N, C-alpha and C positions, 0 to 999 in steps of 0.2 A: 480750587477745586472743580468748579464747574467749567472753568476754561480748560482745564486738562481733559475732563470727560468729553467736551465738544470736540477736541482734538482728536481723541481716541475714535469717536463715532465717525468724524470725517475720514480719518485714516482707514477705519474699516470699510467705509462706504466705497472710497477710491479703490481699495484693494479688491473689493467684490466685483466692481465695475471692470476693473483691469483683468480679473480672472474670467468674467464672463464674457469680456472682448476676446480674450485668448481663446477660449472655447470656440466662440463664433467663428473666429479666423481659422482655427484647426480645422473645423467642420467645412467651412466653404473651400479653404484651401485644398482639404482632402478630396472633396467632390469635384472641384476643378481639376486636381491632379488625376482623379479617376477619368473624367471626361477627356483629358488631354492624352492619358495613357491609351484610351480605347480609340482615340482618333489617330493615335499614332500607329496601333496596331494596324488600324484600317488601311492607314497610308501605306504601311510597309506591304500589306497583303494587295494593295492596289497595285504597288509599283513590282511586286514579285508576280511572274507569270507561272510559277510553279504550284502544283496541287499539293495538298497536305499529304496525299499518299506518297510523294516523293520521299518524306522522311518518316512516314508511319507505316509500319509493316504489318499487315493483318495476316493471321495464320492461313487463311484460305489462300492467299495469293501465292503461296509456295506449292499448291496443288498442281500437278501437271496432267494428271487424267481426270478431267471434268466431264461427267456425263450431261449435265444440265447448265449450260450458259445462261446469261440475263437477256439474250436476244428475244425476239418475237417467234421464234420457230418451236414447233412442238417437240415435246420430249420422245425420244426414240427408244423403244424397249428392246431387250435382247430379242434377237430373231434366230431361232435355232433352225427353223423349218423353211426358210426362204418364201415365207408367206407374208402377210400383212404384219407390221409391227404394232398394230392395234389389238392383236390377239395375245393372249397370256401365252408365254413360251412353255408353260407347264400345265396348261389347261387340262390335258388329257390325264395327267397323273392325279391331279387335284380333284376332278369329277369322279375320278375311280374310287378315291377315298370317300367322297361325300356319299356315292351311291351304295358303296359297300365298306362302311367304316370298319377298321380293325379293332378287334378286342384290345383292350389295356392291360391284360394280364400279364403280358411280357415286360411291359414298361414300369408298372408299378406294383409288382408283387410284394415288395417290401419298401415302407416308407417310415424309416426310423427318423425321429426328430434330429434336426441338424444341430450343431454345437452352437452355442450362443456367442462365443469369442471365437474369432476365426482370422486366419492370415489370407492374404491374396497373392496372386502373380501379376505383375504389370507387365503386359505385353507392349513392346514398342519398336521391336525389329521385325525385319521380314522373316528372319530364321525362327524367331519365336513364333510368328504367326503361322508359319508352316508346321512348326511342330504342334501347335494347338490345333490345326485343322486335322493333323493325323491323328491326335488324341481323341478328338471329339468323334472321328470317323468309326472309333471302336466302342463308342457308347451307344445304347439304345435310346437314351433321352438325355437332354441338356435344357436348362432355362436360359432365357434371354430377357435382356431389357436395354433400353438405350437412353441417352441423354442428348438432347438438342440444343442448338443455339440459334436464334432467329433476329436479334436486335442489330448485329453489326453484319447482316448478310440479308441479300434481297430475297432469296429463296429458302435460306436456312440450310443447316448442314448437321451432320451427326458428328458430335463431338466425343462420344464415348459409348462402347458397347460393353454391357456386363454379361459374361457367361459363367453359368455355374453347372458342375457336374456333381455327383455325389461326393467326389473326393476332393475337389478344388474349385476355387472361385478365381475366375479371370476377369481382369480389366483391360479392355483393348484401347489403346489410344489410337482413335481413328484419325486424329490429326497428324500425327507422325507417319501413319500407315495408310493414309487415304489412297495413295496410288496403286497399292497392292492388295486392298481389301477383298478382291475378286477371288482370292485364294480360299476364302471361306464359302464361296458361292455353292460349290459341289456339295458340301456338307449340309448347308441350308435347304438345298433342293433335293436332296436324298429321301425319297418316300418311306424308307424303312427307318429313319431316325425320326423321333417325335421331338419338336421343340416346343417347349412350355413358355408362354407369355401371359401377361396379365393386360387385358385392354390392348390387343394387338392391332387394333384397326390403323392407328397412325405409324406405329412402327413398321408394319409390313411395307407401307408405301414409301417411308423414308429410306428403307434398305434398298428398294428398287431404284429410287431417285438418285442416292449417291454413289452405290456400288453395284448396280445390276444384280443384287442379291435378292433371289425369289424364294420365299418360305413355302416348303411343301411338307405336309404332315404337322398340323399345329394342334396343340391343346392349350386353349385359352381359359384360364381359370375364372375370368369374368363371364364367360359363357355358361360355365358350370353352375356359377352362382345363379344365373338367370334361370337354368333349368330347374334347380333346386328351390327357386323362389325365395332366396336368402333376404333378409331384412335389408342387407347393404350390399355392394358389390366392390367397393373400393379395397385397393391393396392393403391400404391403412387397416381397414377393417378386419381384413383376413390375417393380417400380421398379428394384430391385438388379440383376435378370437383364437386362434390356432398356435401362436407362437408367444404370446405375452410380450411382444415386441412394440414399442411406439416410435413412429418416425415423424419428422418435420417436413411435410410436404412443400413448405415455402421454399425449401432448398432446390425444388425443381427448377425455380426460376433464376437460379445463380448463373453466373457466366461460367459455362463449362469449357470455354476454350483456354481459361487460365492454366499455365502450369508452372510450378507443381499445384495440384489440386489441395485444397485445405483438408485436415484431417477430417473435419465434420462432413465434407462432401463426399469423401472418400468412403466413410463408413454409411452413408446415406445410399451411395450408388451400389455398394457391395450388398447391403441389405435386401435391396429391391429384388436382387436375383438369387441370393443366397437361400432364402426359404422357400422360393417357389416350388422347388420339386416336392417338398415335404407337404406344402399346402395341396398341391396337385393330388397328391396320394391321398389326402384326407378327404378332399372332395370328391374323388373317384369312388372312395369306399362308401360315401354317403349316397352317390348315386346307384351303387350296386344295392344298397339296402333298400333304396326306394323300389328298384327293380323287383327285388324279393317280396316286398310288402305288396306290390300290385299284381304278383303273379296269379293271385286269386281272384283278380278282377278281370274277367274276360272282355269287358268292354273297354278296357284301357289298354290301348295298343302301344303306348309310348314307352319306348326304351330308353330310359333316361340317359344311360351311358353313351348309346349310339347316338342320341339327339345333341348331347353336349359335343360329341366329335364332329358331327355333321355341322353345327353352327360354328365350331372353331375354323373348320376348313373352308367354310364358305368366306371368310376373312381373306384367305389366301388368293381367291379369285380376283380380288380388287386389283386394278391397275392405276399407277400414278399418272396424272394428267397435270400439265401446266395450264394455269389460267391465262389465256391470251385475249387480250382486248382488241376491239376494232381499231382503237385509237388509244395511246397512252394516257393513262389518267381519266379516262371517262367514267368508269364506274366510281372512282374516289370523288370525282366532282359530283355525280349524281347523289352520293352518299352525304357529302357536305351539305347539298341544298336541302336534303332531307332532315338531317340531324342537327345542323346549326342555324340555318337561314329561315327555312319555312316556318319553324315553330317558334322562333324568336322575334319575328317582327310582324306587325300587324299590316303593313302595306306588302306588295308583291316586290320580289327581288329585280333590280333593274338589269337590262341587257348588259351595260358596262359591268356591272358586278359579277354577273354570271360568266362573262368572257374572261374577266381576270382569274377568277376561281378556276376555271378550265386551263387558263394558260399556267397558272401556278402548279396544278395538279400534274399537267404535262411535264413541266420543268422538274418538279419533284420526281416524276416517275423516270424520267431520264437520267437525272443525277444519281438516283438511287441504283439503276442498272449499271451506270458507268463506274461508280465507286463501290459497287456491292454493299450497299447498306440497306436497312430497312426503311420504308417510307417515314415512319414515326421518327427515326433518327435524324433523317435529312431534315424534315419541316413538319411540324405538327399540324394538325387540321385546324386548332385554334389560331395559329399563326397565319394560315392561308386566309381564314376568314377575316382576321383584322386587316391584313394587307390589301385584301380587295374592298373593304370598307373604307379605310383611311387613305388608300392611295397615296403612299409616301412619295414625295418628289426628290430625294436625295439618297445615297448610299446610306448616310449616317441615320436618315430617318428609317430607313428599311431596317438597319441593325436595331434601332431602338423599339421599332413596333414588333418585331419578332421577339425580342427580349420580354417585352411587356406582355404579350400573349402568353409566353411560356411562364412567366413569373406567376400570372393568375392561375394557371394549372399547378404549379408548384405550392401555392398557397393552399390549394385543396389537397394535393399529394405529396406530404412531406418527405416521402421515400424516394422522389424524383432525384436522379443523379445524372441526368443527360445534360450536355453542355448546351447553352443556348447564347446565340446562335450556334448550329453545329458546325464543325470545321468544314463542311461541304458548303455551307452558306458562305462562310468566311472566305473560303477560298474563291467562290463564284458570286460575290456580292455584286460585281458590276453586270454580271448576265441578268440578275434579277432587275437591276436598275433599267437595263436596256428593254427588258421585257415590259416593265411598266411604262416607260418613256415611250416605246413605240406601239402602244396598245391600239392606237388608231391606225397603224399600219398593219401589213399581215404578220399577224404572230406566228403563223407557221413557218414562214421565211425565217424569222428570227430565231425560232427554236432549231431550225436546221443549222442556222449559222452558229448558234451555242454549241450544239453537238460537234459540229466541225472544229470549233475552237478546242473542245475538250479531248477529241479523239483523232483529228485530222492529221496532216503530215507534221505540222508544227503544233500539235495539240499540247495542252498544258497536263493533261492527266496521262498515267502511265498505262499502256496496254496491257491487258491480262487475258487469261483463258475465259474469264467471265465477259469482257466486253469487246472482245476483238471482232465478234461477228455482228455487234450491235449497231455498227455504223452504216453497213449495208442495209441491214433490215429495216431500220428506222428511216434511213434515206428513201428506201422504196415506199415505205407507208406513208411518209410525209408527201412526197412527190404525188403518189396516187391520189390522196386526198385534194392536193392543189389542183391536179388535172381534172379530177372529178368536179371542181367548183368552176373551172374555167373552160373546159372543152365543150364544144358543141355536140349537139344530138346527132349520132350517126345512124343508128337503127331505131326507128320510132317505136316498133312494137316491142323490141328487147328492152329499151328504156321505158317505155309504158309499164310493162310487166314488172319490171325492177322498182320502178316508182310506187306501183301500186302496193308492192310487198313492203317497201320501206314505209309506207304511209301506214300500213297496217301494223308493222312492229312499232312505229312511233305512237300510234294511237292507243294500242292494246298491251304493249310489253310493260314490264314493271320500270317504273320511272327512277327507282332507287333500289340498291341492294336489299333483297329480302331478308338475308341472314347476316345480322350485325355481328353475330359470334361474341358478343359481350359475356363475360363469365361471371357467376355469382358463387362465391365460397362460403363455406360455413366457417365460424371462428376457429374451428381446428385445422383448417387449410384443405379441407375436401371439397371436391367441385360439387356444386349442387345442381346447376343448370347453366345452359346458354340462353341468352334473351335478346331482345334488341335495346337499342340505347336508351329508348324512352323510358323502359322499366329501370334501368340503373339510375337515371336521373331521379326517378320517383324516389328511390330509397335513400338518394344523397340529400335531396332537398328536405326530407324530414329526420335526417340524422340518424337513419337506421343502419347505415352501412358507411364504410370509409373506403377510399381508393386504395388499391395494392399494387398498381401497375404503372408504369411510365406513361403507357398510352391511354390511360383513362378509360380502358375497356375492361376493367376487372374490379370488382368490389368484395369487400369481406363483411359479411353481416354482424351486426352488433347484438343479434338475439338468436335464440335457437329456433330454427324454422319449425313449423308444424309437422311436416313431412320431409323425407329425403328421397332423392331420385332411386336409390337403391330399392326403395319400397316397391316401386313399379315393375321391377324385374325385367327391364329392358334399357340396356345401355344405349339404344339409339337416340334417346333424348337428352344424353349428357355428352355430346360431342360435337365439334364445330361442323358447320356444313358450308359447302362452296356454292357460291352464286353462280353456277353454270347449269347447262341443260344436261340432266341425268342420262340423256339417251347419247348425245355425240359429243358433249364436253363444250359447246358453244357458249362463249362467255359474253359477247357483245350485247345479246338480248336475250330475254327469256319471259315466259309467262307461267302463271301458276296453273297448274291441271289437277283436276280432281279425279283420282283413279276410280273412286266409287261415285258413280253419277249422283248428283243432287237429288234427282227426281226419286231415288229410293232412300238414300240417306237421310232426308229431311223427314221421313216417316218411321225411322227407327225410333225404338224406345229411348227416352232421355239418356239413360245410364249407358246406353250403347254407342250414342253418338261421341264421334271423337272429335276434339277440337285441336288435336295435335298435328304434327306435320308428316306423320308417315304416310297418309294416303293423299298428301298434297305435295307435289313434286313441281319441280322447274324444268319447262320443256322450251326449245327454240320453235320458231314458227312451222319449220318442216317436220320436226318430231311431234308437235302438237297436232298437225293435221293427220299424221299416221295413227296417233292414239284416238283421236276423235273418229276417224273413219271406222276404226277396229271397234270402238265402243258403240256407236250406231249400229254396226252389223250384229254386235252380240245382243243389243237391245232386241232386235228382231227375233233372235233366238230365243231369248228369255220370253217374250210374247208369245211365240210359238209353243214353248215348253209349258206355260202355265195357262194357255188358252185365254190371255188377257191382251186384247189388241192395244197397241202403241198410241194410235190417234182416233180422234172422233170422225167417224166415216160419214155419217148422215145427221143433219139437224132438222128439226121443224120448229115453228113457232109453237110455243106452248099452249097458247090460246086456241090452236086448233087441233090439239091431241083428242079431245073428245069427239070431234067431227071424224078424225081419222080413224079412232079406235071404234066408232060405230059402224063405219063402212067395213071394217074388216078386223077379224080377230086374229090374225097372222101377223107376227112381228115382221116377217119378211115383206109382207105388203106394205107395213108402215114404214121399214127402212128404205123401200123402194120409192115411197112417197117423199123422204127426206132429200136433202141436197148438201153437198160439201160447204163446209164453212168458207173456204178460200173461193171457190166457185161463186158462192152467193156474194161475198163482198165485192168480187171483181165485177160481177153482173150488176150490181146495184150502183157501184161507182160509175162504171160505163153508161149506165141509163141517165144518171143524174147529170153527169158532165156533157155527154154527147147524143143523148137519146134523140132530140129533135133533128140532129145532122146525119145519124148513121143510116144506112140502108134499111129498108122496111123488114126485109128477111132477117137481118142480125139483129134488129130490135126485138123482132117477135122471139127469137131464140133466147135471147137474154131474159125477156120478160117472163118466158115459161120457166127459167131457172128459179127466179126470184117467187113466182107464183106456187111452184112446189113447196117452197119453204113455208108459205101462207096457206097450205092445204088446198091450193087450186083456185081460191077466189081471186076476184079481180084487185089489183093493188094501186095504191095512191103514192104520191110523192112522199110523204110521211112514212109510208111503209119501206120505201127504198131508203131513207134516212135511218130508220131503226134498223134495217138490214146490215148498214155499214157497221154497226157496233157488235155484231154476232161474233163471238170468238176472240174479242179483244180482252187483255188484262185490265184491271182497274187503272193502271199508269197508263197503258196506251189509249184507253178510253179518255181520260182526263186531258191527255195531251191533244187528242183529236178533237174533243169537243172546244178546247181552248182555241185550236187553230181554226175551226170553223164557226165558232161561237154557237156551238151545237148544244142543245139542252140534254141534260141526263134524263129528262121525262120520257125520251124514246128508248131507254134501256129495256131490253127485253130477256125473256127467260127461254134458254136453249137447252134442249135435251138430247143426249146420246141415246139412240135407240139400241137397246142391249139385246141379248140373245135370248133372254128369258121373259115369260110373261106369266106373271102370278095371280091366277083367278081374274077377279074383275079389276084388279088394281095393277097398274102398270108401274114396276119400279124401274126407273130408268137414271142412269148416271148423268149428271149434269157436268159438263165440261166444255173447254176449248183446249188450246194447247197448253192448258195451265193446270193449276193444282186441283186435286180431286174434290169434288163436292157430291153428295148424294141426296136426291129428294124423293120422296114417295108421291108418285102421280096418281091420284084417284079420280073416280067419277065424280066425286063431290067438289072438286077443284084443284087448283095447282099452286103451290107455294113459289114465292118469288126467290130467286138465287142470284148471288153476286159472283161473277166470273173471277177466277184468279188464274195467273199464269206462271207455271213453273214446271218444267220438265214435260211429261207426256200425260197430262190430264189426270185422270184416275188410274192410269197404268201403274204408276210407282207406288201409289198407296194400296192398290188392290194386290200387287206382287208381294209388298212387304207383310200385308195382313195375312195373305195366304200362308207364307213361309211360317210366320210366328203362330198361325194356328196349327199348321201340320207338323212343324219341326222344333218350333220354339227358339229360343234365343241361339242355340248351337247352329240352327239353320240360317240365321243372320250371319253369324261369324263364317260359316262355310260360303255363303253368298259373297261375301266380301273377299274370301281368298280366291273364289273363281274370277272376280273382276281384276285382282291383282295379277293373276296368271295370264288374263286377256291382254293386259298392258305391257307384261314382260315379253310375251310372244309377238306383239305388233311392234314395239319400239327396240327390242333387244338392248336394254339399257346397260351401259358400261361404266357409269359414273354415279350409281346410286350410293348414298351415304352407306357406310359400314353400319351393319345391324339391321338394314332394311330387310325384310322378309316376307314372302308370299304368305306364309303360315302364321303371320303375326296375329296375336290373339288378344293384345291388350286394347280392346276397343272401349274404354271409358275415358272420363274427363282428364284434362291434363294436370300434371303435376305443376303445382304453383307454390312458390315460396312467398309467404306474406306475413305481417304482422296481424294477429287477430283484431286488433282495434282499427287498422287501416288497410283496407283493400287495396292491393297494388294492381297496375295495369296487367293485361295478359302477356304471357310470355311469348316469345318469338316464335312463330310457326311458319 
C-alpha cells in the first residue's frame, strides 16, 4: 500500500513539473513569438518605402478647397474691400451693432418651449445645403452649434454643424460638404438675422478658419448669463434649469469624423442646438425684467438687454490667427524643458539632451504637418523625454523606448486608445534612427533631408492640399537658419542692432509657454477651469483626480469643488489661451505685460487685487515697447491730474533739515537747497573715482552738488560714500555694499521736499524711485527710514489713497478701466482672448479648485 502511494505521489509530482514546464514554455515561446512578430513588422516597414497614408484614407484628404494648410504661412482672411487681410471683413457692420444694439423684441416675441422628442434633417448634398441657406434667409433668428475634431488633424477641422429654427433641426455634414460650405456665408453675415450660440468664442473662429464664414449679429446665451450673474453659465446647467434635460458632456470628445454617427452622438448634437432658442427667450425675458426693476434707480444706467447684445457682438470681431513659430517645434521643446525635465531632475539638463529634445520636437512637428496629424498622435512628450534620456542606438530600441514611455502613460490613463508607436513613427522609424545617429553632425541638414524623403520628387508620403506648400516654406526656414549660423557679418550696425534685440528677447522673454491650457472637469463633465501642468500633477499625485484624455492634459476631479467658475460671472477664465502676442500675433517670443502698472495695483485694497490673467497679457518686444511708452506717458497725465509728482525731485540729508528749516520757512527755498538723487550719486561716484585727476573747475562743480545735499557744509570722503546709497532700493544697496565691501553703517535718511509745510513740523514724503514711505519730520528730531524701490516712489500710493478717499472702490474700478483703454489705444490688439473687456468689473481673487484639506498650487495665469 505504501509502495502504491509513493508511486502516486511521484506520478503527481512528475505531472505537475510537466505542466509547469509547459506553461513556462508557452509563455516564453509566446514572448519570443511577439518579439519576432514585431521585428518582422519592423523589417517589412523598413523594406517598404511607402507611407501608411498610401493605404489609410483620412476624411480631410478628400477636401479640395482648404483655406488653411499646414505650411508656415499666415492665415488669409476674406478680403471684401481690397484692404489689408488683417482686418475683419464685416467690422463696420459689427461695430454698428455694438454701438447701437437692436432691440430683441422682433426676434423673441414668443418663446414657447420646444418639444422633447424631435426629428432632424441630415444635410449632406449641395442641393440640400442651398435649400437650407434659402430657408434660413427667411428666418429672423436661428441657433447654431459646432462639433470639432483635433486628434487626427494638425490644426483641427469642423466635423458637424447643428442649426435649429423654431420649426426644424438640421445637422450639416461638413465633411461631405466641406468644399461648398461657403453657401451659408451670406446668411451668417446678414446683420438682420440673429444667430444664437452658447459660448461662441471658439465657434466663431473655427467657422472663419474652415469656411470663411463670418458671424454678424450674435446673441450668446453665455454672455446673457454673465450679465444676469447666473450661478453657472454652462449649457448643461441651462438645459437642466430651463428644459429639464440632462446631457453627457463627455461625448464632446468623441470622434465626430465617423460616419454614420451613433444614435447617442446624434441625440447629443441635436440637443445642443434644439433648445437654444427657447433658452435665449427665457434669458431675454429675465434681462427685460431686470431692466424694469432697475428703471426706478437713476444711478444704475446699465441696460441689461443691450449689454448682453453688446458683449455678444464683441465676440464677432475676433479674427482667427495661426500660431507660427520662428522654428518648428521650438515652443514644444521649451514646454518639455519646463514640464518634464526641469522639475524632475536635481541636476541641470545636459546640452546633448536639450539638442535631442529640440530635434525630436522639430521632427514631430514636421511629421505632423506632412501627415496632417496632431502632435500628440505622432509622438508623445513622454516618449520624446525618454528618447532624449536613453538615446537608443537601433531602430528596435527606439521602437521599444517609445512603447515603454506610452505604456507608462496608459497605466495612468486607462482610457487611452492611441496606437504606440504611432503609424507615423512606424513608417519613418529609420528617420528617427538617422536623427539620433547623426546628432553630432548638423541636425538641420538631416531634417531637411528627411523632409525631402517625405515630400520630394521620389518622396514616400502622398502630397495633399495640406502639405504641398510645406516643402518650400520649410526649406526656406531651414536654409535661413543655416545661413544665419554660417554667413559672415555684412552690415555691422544692422547686425549689432539685431543682436541686441535678440539678446533682450533671450534674456527677458518667457522661457516656456505661459498657458499650458490643461483642463479640469467636474465629475459631471463640466469644465471648471484651465490651469498649468503643475496643478494637474498636484491633483494626480494626491489621488484627487483621474486623467480623462489621451494627451494627459485633462483631469476629472474625484470630489465636488468648493466653487465653480460660473459663480464668477465671466467666462474669460474658463477658456484656452494662445501663447502669442495679443497685439500682432507673434508666437516666437513674448513677455508678460501688466496693463495696470504695479506701482498702483500693489496699493489696491487686498480684495480688489486680481491675481488672474485678465490684466496680464503676452506681448512681443515691439508691442511691449509701444504699450510701455503709452503707459509712461499716461502716468505723467495721472500725475498732473491728481497733482502728485511721479519722481523725487530734490533730496537733502535728513540731519541737515533743522539747519535748512531755520534759515528759511519757505518750502521753495528748501527745495532749491536739495539736489536730484541721480545727480548726487553721479557726482559722488565721479569724485571718489577720479577726484584727484579731474580738472579743478569740474571737481569744484561736482563738490558743490554734493555739498547742496549736506546743507552747504564741507564734505569728507565718508560723506561721498554715504551719498552713493541715496535713492537705492534695499536690494541695490546690498548688492552695491557686497561689491564694494561697503558697510551699511553709512545708510542715510533721505526726504522728498513736499509742497506743503504744516506749522512748525515739516511733513515730507520719504522716497527714492521706490515704494512710498512717509515720516513726520519735526524740530525734535528725525526718524530713520528704509528705502524701498517699486514704481514711482510715493506717487502710486498717494494716487490710490486719493481715489479711495474721494471715490471709493468704484473709483478704483474706473481707474483700471482707464488703463485698459490706454493699452487698447496704444497697441490696437487683434488677438486678445475672447471675453477680455475694457469694462471688466471682476477685480477680486482668482477662482481656485481645491480640496479643503490640501491647498493646491495657483491656477495658470
